[in-house]
N, C-alpha and C positions, 0 to 999 in steps of 0.2 A: 636936788632939783628933780633928778630922775626918779628919786623915791617919792617925792611929793606928787609927781605926775602919775606915778604908778598907783599911789594910794588915794589921792584926792580927785584925780580926773578919770574919766571913762577911757577904757582902752580904745584906740582909734578904730579897731575892727569890730567893736561890740555893736554899734548901731546897725552895721550891715548884717551882722549875725542875727540880731533880733528881727530885723526886717525879713531876712530869709526864713527864720523860724515861723514868723507870722504868715508868710506866703505859703509855707508848707502846711501849716495848720488850716489855713483857709481853703487850700486846694484838696484836703482830704475828703470833704463831702462830695466834691466833684469826681474824685477818683473812685470813691466808693460807689457812687451812683453809676458811673461808667462801667465799673466791674459788675454791678448787678445786671446791667443791660446785656452783658456778655455771658455771665455765669448762669443767670436764671433760665434763659432759653436753652443753654447747654444742659442744665440739670433736668429740665423738662424733656428735652430730646433724649438724654441718656436714660431717663426713667421710663420712657415709652418706646424707645427704639427696640424692635423685636430681635435685632441682630446681636444685641448685647448678650454675652455668654452668661448662662446661669448654672450654678452648681446643682448637683442632684438634690441637695437639701432645699435650695431656692425653688427648683421646679416643683417639688412636693408642696412647699409652702404656698407658691403662687396658685397652684391648682385648687387649693383650699380657700383662697381669698375671694369669696363670692361678692364681697363689697367692692372689689376692684376688677371689673371685667377685663380690663387691659392686662392685668397680671395673668389672668387665665389664658388669654390669647397669646401672651408672650411665652408662657410655659408650653402651650400647644406648638408654637413655632420652633421651640428648642427640641421638643420631642420629635417633631417632623424631621428636623435636621439629623437627628441621631438615627431615626428609622431609615432615612435615605442612605445613610452610611452603612446600614446593616448592623448597627450597634445593638447587640442582644440585651444590653442593659436597659434599653427603652421599655422592655416588657414589664418592668416593675410598675409602670404606670398604666398598663392595659386595663386593669379593673376600673380605674378612674375614668379612662376614656369611654369605656362601656357605660359607666354611670352617667356621663354627660350626654349620652344618647337619649336619656330620659329627662334631661333638664327642661324646665319651663322656658328657658331662653332659646329662641329659635337659632340664633347665631352659634350657640354652643353645640346644639344638636347637629347643625350643618358641618361645623368644623370637625366634630367627632367622626361623622360619616366620612369626611375627606381623609382624615388620618387613618381610618380603618382600611382604606384601600392600599396602604403601604405594606400590609402583611397579609397576604392571601393564604397563609398557613394557619391563621388563628381562627379556630372554630367559634370562639366567643365573639369575635368581630363579625364573622359571617352571619351568625344568628341575629346579632344586633342590627345589621344592615337590612336583613329581610324584614325585621319589625319596622324599620324606618321607612320602608316602601309604603306604609300605611299612614305616615305622618300627615297632620293636617296642613302643613305648610309645603307648597310645591317646591320651594328651593331645597328643602331637606330631602324630599322624595327624589329629586333629580340627582343630588349628590350621592345619595344611597345607591341609586341605579348605576351611576358611573363607577362607583367603587366596587359594586358587585361584579362588574365586567372583569376586574382583575382576578376574581375567584372563578371565572369561567361560568358564572351563573347568569342565565338569560332571563330571570324573573323580572328584571327591571326594564325589559325591552319596551313594554307599553309606555313607560315613563320617558324613555329615550325618544320614542316616536312623538310624544307630546311636546318635547323640547323643540321639535321642528314645526309645530303648529301654533297658530295664534292662541292666546290664552284669554278667556273671558273673565272679567272681574265683576262680581255681582254685588248688589246691595245687601248689607247685613242687617238692615232695619227698615221699617216703614217710615216715610216722611217726605220732606221736600229737599231737593238737592240745591247746593250752593257752592260757589268757588270752584267750579269745574275746570280742569285743565283742558287745553285745546287739542284738537286732533293734530297729529304729527309731532307732538312734544316727546322729547327723549326723557325717560324717567329711570331712576335708580330704584333698587329695592328699598322700600320704606318711604318713597316719595308720596307726599300728600296729593291725592288726585281730586278729592271732593269732600264736602261736608254734607251730612244729612241731618236736617232739623227734624227730630222725631215728633210724631203726631201727638204723643202724650204730653208734651210740654216744651220746655226750652232746652232740653238736653240735645247736645250736638254729637253726632257720631262721625268720626273721621274715617275716610276711606283711603287707605294707603296701598301702594303697589306691592304685592308680594314678590315681584320679580323685576329685574331690569328689562328694559326694552323700549319700544316706541309706541305711542298711542296710535293705533291703526284707525279706530273709529270711536265715536262717542255716542252711546245709545240714549243717554238721559242728559239733556242740556240743563243749564242752570235754571232753577225755578220749577223743574219738573217734579211731579209726584211719583214716588216709586214705592214698591212693596218689596219685602224681603225676598231675595232670590232673583229679582229683576236684573237683567244685564245693564251695566253702567258703561263699561269700556271694553274694547277688544285690544289686547296688547300684542303687537307683532313680536316675534321671537328675537331675543338678543343674539347678536352675532357670535359672541363667545360661547353661549349655550349651544347654538347651532353647530359650531365647529366641534365642540366636545361630543355632542350627540352623534355626529357623523363619524368621528373617530372611533367611538364605541361601537357603532353599528357595523363598521368595517370588520370588527372582530366577531360580533355575535348576530349581526343582522341576517334576516331570512329573505327568501324570494319576494314575499308580499310587502317587504319594506322598500323594494326597488322603486316603485312609482314615486314615493315620497322623497327618496334620496335623489332621484333623477331630476326632480323639480329644481333642486339647487344646482345640480351639475349642468343643467341646460341653460341656466340663467333666467328661468321663469320667476325666481325670487330675487329681490334686490339685495345681493350680498357682494362682499368684496372678492377679489380673485383668489385669496387664500382659502376662503370657504368653498368656492367653486372647485378648486383643485382637490380639496379634501372630499367633497361630494363625489367627484369623479373617481377618486381612489376607492372610496367606500363602495360605490356601485360596482366597480370591477371586482373587488374582493368578494362581495355578496354573490355576484354572478358566477365567479369561479368556484366558490364554495357550493353553490347550488348545483352546478354542473357536475362537480365531483361527487356530490351526494347522489345525484340522479344516475350516475354511471355505476354505482355499486349494485 
């Protein structure tokens, strides 16, 4: 009887086992989907997080990957980390950093200028930074001027002063303006400020901010006709740029920079307390340096 039960009948545990297997099979798609929701963002983050360590070979590979700008920026961040630590091995990438100073991509030129400020003993960096003072993009010129300060080079002083002044954005084409941002708007570098419908036809030229800041005034309202070179917007200086410029001028500023610096120290410009304090320190440093030079 027990043999018949064993051979002819189902094992009493089999239905439960089958049901359990079915539940496990049916739950696999849900588990897989849930895993994808967790793993996919992690892989995206892991692949784009600039803090992830790269080997020397990976840095060299990433610097050559022009199809993936984030790879280049990741390599830059790793080189920066090594330069900050004084790792002499970072010098193997100096020729590539200098090459990026001539890149058609603005962000790469700007980042290269930033990295060059970490080694004020490099003559190739010094020469490249001087060339970048003539760059068409103000953001690149400003970073070059800041980095030149680490070399004790005052040739970027005019650019440092410009960082404390409003910046005028001009029309790059004749036509009619449209979609104009309003006065007082905070903008980032690359923010779309307006569109110009060119006179020749239906082509639209975008006007984007070359710098971060706040729209201080709008010279050409929506629907206005403009010509190439006409002022469209006046951009108030960005607080971070102001702070960096003041810090740099505290090291290389001259007596004729004092009125501009003191505008920020006195509160004549709408800035936060940190910037005011930096302006006060810069004014004192410039004054002391000037008095010392005059006493010689």
